[in-house]
C-alpha positions, -999 to 999 in steps of 0.1 A, spaced: -3 6 1 18 27 -9 10 59 15 14 99 0 4 128 17 2 145 -21 -24 145 -40 -12 135 -70 16 102 -77 36 112 -103 33 91 -135 2 73 -124 -39 78 -127 -64 70 -104 -100 66 -99 -110 79 -64 -123 50 -39 -132 72 -13 -124 91 27 -107 63 51 -93 66 84 -83 49 113 -78 56 151 -62 49 184 -73 68 216 -47 60 248 -50 65 276 -13 74 301 -4 50 322 -2 61 358 33 51 369 43 69 339 26 100 349 38 105 377 83 98 361 69 121 336 56 143 360 92 146 373 101 151 342 88 179 338 105 201 367 138 197 344 130 201 310 139 176 280 116 149 258 88 129 280 103 97 260 73 74 275 50 99 259 69 100 224 69 64 223 31 63 230 22 86 206 45 69 182 29 32 189 -10 55 186 4 70 153 6 33 142 -24 19 155 -41 46 133 -20 44 106 -28 2 102 -60 6 108 -70 29 82 -45 11 62 -72 -18 66 -101 2 55 -86 6 18 -79 -25 19 -111 -38 22 -121 -14 -8 -99 -29 -30 -75 5 -28 -35 4 -37 -28 37 -23 -39 62 1 -34 101 -10 -37 127 10 -25 114 39 -30 134 73 -26 125 109 -44 148 136 -49 143 179 -71 157 203 -75 150 240 -108 137 247 -107 134 288 -81 141 315 -53 115 312 -63 102 270 -58 116 238 -71 100 201 -48 100 164 -64 97 141 -48 84 105 -67 98 74 -68 101 33 -84 95 2 -83 58 -10 -76 48 -45 -67 28 -73 -46 26 -99 -67 28 -139 
């Protein structure tokens, strides 16, 4: 599956199949939260949160790709990510784009 943030794929023509998306809602681990709270006092990267968000982004992408594959897509164009806080201590990552089939 080809994933691209661009609207066009050079040298390829395709038909649009429609919007596809995947999401993941991840909550913070209390143990991690305490450690990361202490880290914020001295500054620097909150590595466990970075890891958590990377895992969430990967899962959202996987779910989006699975939806595109179920439509018979060859690629997803205009891929985008968005994040939002859904409640205290939990964040959602959404991956979305346009599923296309090469002609």
